[in-house]
C-alpha positions as a Markdown table, in Angstrom:
| # | Residue | x | y | z |
|---|---|---|---|---|
| 1 | Met | -28.1 | -22.5 | 6.9 |
| 2 | Leu | -25.6 | -22.9 | 9.8 |
| 3 | Pro | -22.8 | -20.3 | 10.0 |
| 4 | Leu | -19.8 | -21.0 | 7.9 |
| 5 | Arg | -17.0 | -22.0 | 10.3 |
| 6 | Arg | -14.2 | -23.8 | 8.5 |
| 7 | Pro | -13.2 | -22.4 | 5.1 |
| 8 | Gly | -10.4 | -24.7 | 3.9 |
| 9 | Leu | -7.7 | -23.4 | 1.6 |
| 10 | Ser | -5.5 | -25.6 | -0.6 |
| 11 | Val | -2.5 | -24.2 | -2.3 |
| 12 | Ser | -2.0 | -25.8 | -5.8 |
| 13 | Thr | 1.6 | -26.3 | -6.8 |
| 14 | Leu | 1.0 | -28.6 | -9.8 |
| 15 | Pro | 2.6 | -27.6 | -13.1 |
| 16 | Lys | 0.5 | -25.7 | -15.6 |
| 17 | Thr | -1.7 | -28.0 | -17.7 |
| 18 | Arg | -4.2 | -27.3 | -20.3 |
| 19 | His | -6.9 | -28.1 | -17.7 |
| 20 | Arg | -5.6 | -26.2 | -14.7 |
| 21 | Pro | -3.0 | -23.4 | -14.5 |
| 22 | Pro | -0.9 | -23.2 | -11.3 |
| 23 | Gly | -2.5 | -21.0 | -8.6 |
| 24 | Leu | -4.6 | -21.3 | -5.5 |
| 25 | Asp | -7.5 | -23.7 | -5.1 |
| 26 | Trp | -10.0 | -22.4 | -2.5 |
| 27 | Ala | -12.8 | -24.5 | -0.8 |
| 28 | Val | -15.2 | -23.8 | 1.9 |
| 29 | Tyr | -16.5 | -26.7 | 4.0 |
| 30 | Thr | -19.3 | -26.7 | 6.5 |
| 31 | Gln | -21.4 | -29.3 | 8.2 |
| 32 | Gln | -23.5 | -29.4 | 5.0 |
| 33 | Gly | -20.5 | -30.1 | 2.7 |
| 34 | Val | -18.7 | -28.0 | 0.2 |
| 35 | Gln | -20.1 | -24.5 | 0.0 |
| 36 | Leu | -17.6 | -23.0 | -2.5 |
| 37 | Ser | -14.8 | -24.4 | -4.7 |
| 38 | Thr | -12.9 | -22.0 | -6.9 |
| 39 | His | -9.4 | -21.5 | -8.4 |
| 40 | Thr | -7.5 | -18.2 | -8.6 |
| 41 | Ser | -4.1 | -17.0 | -9.7 |
| 42 | Asn | -1.5 | -16.7 | -7.0 |
| 43 | Thr | -1.5 | -13.0 | -7.2 |
| 44 | Leu | -2.8 | -10.2 | -5.0 |
| 45 | Ala | -5.7 | -9.7 | -7.6 |
| 46 | Gly | -6.5 | -13.5 | -7.5 |
| 47 | Ile | -6.5 | -13.5 | -3.7 |
| 48 | Lys | -8.8 | -10.5 | -3.5 |
| 49 | Thr | -11.2 | -12.1 | -6.0 |
| 50 | Ala | -11.4 | -15.2 | -3.8 |
| 51 | Leu | -11.9 | -13.2 | -0.6 |
| 52 | Ala | -14.8 | -11.3 | -2.4 |
| 53 | Glu | -16.4 | -14.7 | -3.3 |
| 54 | Leu | -16.1 | -15.7 | 0.4 |
| 55 | Lys | -17.7 | -12.4 | 1.5 |
| 56 | Ala | -20.6 | -13.1 | -0.8 |
| 57 | Leu | -21.5 | -16.4 | 0.8 |
| 58 | Pro | -24.6 | -16.4 | 3.0 |
| 59 | Gly | -23.7 | -16.5 | 6.6 |
| 60 | Trp | -20.0 | -15.7 | 6.0 |
| 61 | Asn | -18.3 | -14.4 | 9.1 |
| 62 | Pro | -14.5 | -14.2 | 8.8 |
| 63 | Lys | -14.1 | -14.1 | 12.6 |
| 64 | Gln | -15.5 | -17.6 | 12.7 |
| 65 | Ala | -13.3 | -18.9 | 9.9 |
| 66 | Val | -9.9 | -20.7 | 10.0 |
| 67 | Phe | -7.8 | -20.6 | 6.8 |
| 68 | Cys | -5.9 | -23.8 | 6.5 |
| 69 | Met | -3.1 | -24.5 | 4.0 |
| 70 | Glu | 0.0 | -26.6 | 3.6 |
| 71 | His | 3.4 | -25.0 | 3.8 |
| 72 | Thr | 4.8 | -24.6 | 0.3 |
| 73 | Gly | 7.6 | -22.2 | 1.0 |
| 74 | Ile | 7.8 | -18.9 | -0.9 |
| 75 | Tyr | 4.9 | -19.9 | -3.1 |
| 76 | Asn | 2.2 | -18.9 | -0.5 |
| 77 | Ala | 3.9 | -15.7 | 0.7 |
| 78 | His | 1.4 | -13.4 | -1.0 |
| 79 | Leu | -1.5 | -15.3 | 0.6 |
| 80 | Leu | 0.1 | -15.4 | 4.0 |
| 81 | Gln | 0.8 | -11.7 | 3.9 |
| 82 | Gln | -2.8 | -10.8 | 2.8 |
| 83 | Leu | -4.5 | -13.0 | 5.4 |
| 84 | Asn | -2.2 | -11.7 | 8.1 |
| 85 | Glu | -2.9 | -8.0 | 7.2 |
| 86 | Leu | -6.6 | -8.8 | 7.4 |
| 87 | Lys | -6.0 | -10.4 | 10.8 |
| 88 | Leu | -7.7 | -13.7 | 9.8 |
| 89 | Ala | -7.2 | -16.9 | 11.6 |
| 90 | Leu | -4.6 | -19.1 | 9.8 |
| 91 | Trp | -3.2 | -22.6 | 10.2 |
| 92 | Val | -0.2 | -23.7 | 8.1 |
| 93 | Gly | 0.5 | -27.4 | 8.1 |
| 94 | Val | 3.6 | -29.4 | 7.1 |
| 95 | Leu | 3.2 | -32.7 | 5.3 |
| 96 | Phe | 5.7 | -35.4 | 5.2 |
| 97 | Thr | 6.0 | -38.6 | 3.2 |
| 98 | Asp | 7.2 | -42.0 | 4.3 |
| 99 | Gln | 9.4 | -44.3 | 2.3 |
| 100 | Ala | 6.4 | -45.6 | 0.3 |
| 101 | Gly | 5.5 | -42.0 | -0.6 |
| 102 | Arg | 2.4 | -41.8 | 1.5 |
| 103 | Trp | 1.5 | -38.4 | 3.0 |
| 104 | Asp | 1.3 | -38.0 | 6.7 |
| 105 | Ala | 0.6 | -34.7 | 8.4 |
| 106 | Ala | 2.4 | -35.7 | 11.6 |
| 107 | Gly | 5.4 | -37.2 | 9.9 |
| 108 | Gln | 4.7 | -40.6 | 11.6 |
| 109 | Asp | 5.0 | -44.0 | 10.1 |
| 110 | Arg | 1.7 | -45.7 | 9.2 |
């Protein structure tokens, strides 16, 4: 298996439903596809649980990983603090919508 290089992180802000409570959706992507997909609460305990799952992956090297997430304001503060304290690489993106409601990471018209 090739080294894991790009763990992606998605912050879920959807309202609680009977199928999925609000929290953090975690996914690890490699050249072979999705290696991990899990959901945790947006708490320190939930974040530590997900980080333990990452650590258990074969070939996991946090120094080769970039944690990517969208900017959701105060909602991702716990996660940002934890990743920063662990000195892990982090990318926070900002998404925009056009008048038709389509998402665009650069904020440009399509």
